[in-house]
N, C-alpha and C positions, 0 to 999 in steps of 0.2 A: 472776369472775376464775379463770383456770385454775390448777390445782394445779402448783406448781413442784417440781423435784427437791429443792430446799432445804427446802421445807415438808414433803415426804414424809419426808425424813431427820429433820427435827425431830419429826414425829409418831412415827416409829419409835424415835428416841432417848428420847423421854419415856415413851410407853406401853409400849415393850418392856422397860423397866427394872422394871415392876411385877411381872413374872413371872420374869424372867431376870436374874441378877446377871452383870455383865460384858457381853460382846458379845451383843446380842439376836438377831443372825442365827444364832449358834451355840447358842442356848439349847435345852436338852433337859430334860425332867422325866419322872418315872415315873408310875405308875398311881395318883396321888393322887385322881383324879376319875373313875376307871372307864374312861378313854379309852385305856388301855394305855401308850402313850408320846405325849408332846406335844413338838413340835419347831419351832424357828425363831421368827421375830418374832411371828407371829400364832398360835403354838402349834397348828399343824396336827397332827392326831392320827389314830391308827388307828381309834379307836372311832366317830368320825363319818365315817370314810372320806375325810377331807380330805388326809391325808398320802400315801396310796397313789398317787394320780395324779401327784404330784410326783416320787416315787421312780421310777415307770415312765417318766415323761417324761425324767428325767435319764439313764436307760439303765443296763443291768447292768454294763458295764465301769467306769463311774464309781463305782457303788455298791461294787463289789468293790475298786476302787483305794483309796477312802477308808475303807472298813470291811472290811478283809481277814478279820477274825475272824467278824463277824456278818452280813456283807453278803449271803451266799447265803441266810441265813434271812430277812433283811429283804426280799429280792427275792421269796421264797416268800410271806411275809406280805402283800406288796403285790399279789400275783397271785391270792390266794385270797379267800374271804369275810371279813367283819369278825370273825366268831367265831374262825376259824382264825388270823387275824392277831393277835388279842388273846392267844390261847393261846401263840403263838410269842414275842411280845415280853415277855410276863410271865415267861418263863423267864430273862430277862436281869436280873431284879430280886430283891431281898430285901425282901419287903413291897412298898412302893411306891417303893423307892429303887433306882435303876439301879446295877448293879455298875460297877466302874471302867472296864473295857475297853469294854463296850457304850456307856457314857456318852461316853467319849473318841471312839470311832469315829462315833457319831451326831453329835457336835459337829463333827467334821472333815467329815462328809458335808454337814451343813447350812451350813457355812462355805465349802464349795468354790465356785469361780466358777460352775459349772454350776447348783448348787442355789440360790445367791444370785440368779441370774437368774430361776429359777423363783419364788422368793419375791417378788422385785421386781415381776414381772408381775402376781401376785395382789394385792400391796399397792397397786399403781396402781388396780386395780379398786375396792378398798375406799376409797382416797383420793378417787376421783371421786364415789362415793356420799356420802362424808362432806362433800365440797365442796358438793354439791347441797343437802344438808340444812342445812349451816351458812349457805349463801347465803339459803335460804328463811327461816331463823330471823332473820338480820340484816335482811332486807327487812321482815319482820313487826315488827321492833323499830324500824323507821324509819331504818335505815342503808343506805347504798348498797352496801356491801361487807362481807363477813364478815372477822373477824380471824383471825390465826394461832391464838390461843387457842381460838376457836370451832371452827376446823377440827380441832384436836387433840382437843377435847372430843367432837366428832361422829365422829372417827376411832375413838376408844375405844368410843363407842356402837355403831358398826357392827360392829366386830370382836368385842365382848364381848356385846352385847345385841340387835343386829339393827335395832331401830327405836325410835321414841318411843312406840309403842303408843297413838297417838292424842292424846298430850299436845301442846299447841301454845302459842304465845305468849299467846293470850287467857287460857288457864288459869293461866299464870304471873302475868299482871297481876291476875287476879281473886283469886288466893291472896294476893298482896301487899296488895291493897286491903282484903280482909276480915280480914286479920291486924291485931292492934292496931298502930297506926301505929309504924313503926320496929322491929317485933318479929317480922317474918317469919323472921329467922334464929334467933330464940329458939324458935319453934315447931319448927323443924328440929332444933335442938340438944337440945331436950327429948325429941324422938322418938328421937334417937340415945342419949341417956342411959338411956332405957327399953328399949334393945335386949334382946330375949329371949336366954337362954343358947344357944339353938339356932342363932342367927344366925352365919354365917361372918363373921369380922372384928369380933366384938363388942368385944374389947379396944380395937381401933383406933377403933371408933365412940365409945367413951367418951372416949378421948384427943382425938379430933377435936371433940367437943362443947365441950371446954374450949378448944381451940385456935381455933375459929371463932366462938364466941359474941361478939356485939357488935363483931366486927372485919371483917365482910364489907364491902368497899368498895361504894359505891353503884353504880359502873359494873359490878360483878360480881354484884350481887344477883339479877338475873333469871336468869342462868345457874346460880347457886347454887340457886335455887328450882326451876329446871327439873331439876336433879340430884335433888332430893328427890322431886319429883312422879314422875319416871321410876323412881327406886329403889323407890318405894312400890308400883309395879305389877309388880315382879319377883317371882319365887317367894319364899316367906317366908324361907327360910334364906339367900337371896342378897341380900336388901335392904340389909343393912349394908355388905357389900363393894362393892355397886354405888354406894352413896352415898359410901363412902370414896374410891373412884376418881374419880367425877364431881365430888364436892365439892372434892377436892384440886386438880383441874384448874380448877375455877371460882374457887377461892380462891387458887390458885397455891402451895398448901402443904398437906400433910396426911399422916396416917398410913395406910399401905397395906401389908398383909401383914407387919405388925410393924416396918415401917421408915418413918422420917420422910423424906418427899420435899419438897424446896424448889425451886420453879420460878421464884422471884422473878427478874425480869429476863430470863427465857428466852423469854417470849411476852407 
C-alpha cells in the first residue's frame, strides 16, 4: 500500500515529538551531540551536512527574510565546509544551548512555507523507505499489509538508525521460541534494568522495564522483540535510547528523553 499524506503526518506527529516540544517542523536544538545545530522534523544538521543543502535550496532572500539577524552567517555556514559551518553556528550558543534570537530565527526559518516544502520532500523519501521495510516485515509475519504502527516504527528506524542491520522476522521468532514460554518480554526488561550508567536514557530504561513487564500484548510482541534485537546492535551508549523509542512505539507507551508518551488509540 502506498504511503498517504495522513500517514506521513501521523509519523511526523509521533516521532517528531521525541526530540522537539511543540511543532516538530520548527524544532531546533543546539550542539548537544556535536552536530552544531539540528533543525526540523528529522533534525537535519550542520555536522552531517544534511541541513546545508536545504538552506541553499531555499535561497538567500528567504533565509534573510526569516532570520534577519543570523541569516547572513547561516548562508555563509551553508556555503563553506562542515568545519567552518560548525564554528559559525557554535557562536550562537552558550554551551549547547541556543541563545534566544538565533533559536527564534531558526524556528521561523524551518517553519516557513519554503522550508516546510523542503522538509516534506525529504520526509516523503524516508516514508517510502519505511513503507518498503514495514511491508516486507508484515509479509514475513504472514499478513497482507503493514499497519500504521509498523510504518511509524520503521519511519523512526530509517530516520534514527538507518536499517535493521540484518535482523529479520526469523530472528524474532527464534528469540521468542527459545525464551522461557511467555517470558520474552522479561528478558528484554531484565536487560533494561541492567542498563550501564554510560547508556543514554538509562533512567528511562529503568522506568520502561517496570512499565512494560508482563504487559506486552500478544499482537505487539514480535515488534517489541524486534525493538530489542535492533537496539542491541546499536553502539553501546545508544542501546538504551534506541530501545526506549522503538519499545514505546511497539507497546504504544513509554518513557523517552525523560517524558512519558502515550500513543494508545493513535495507531
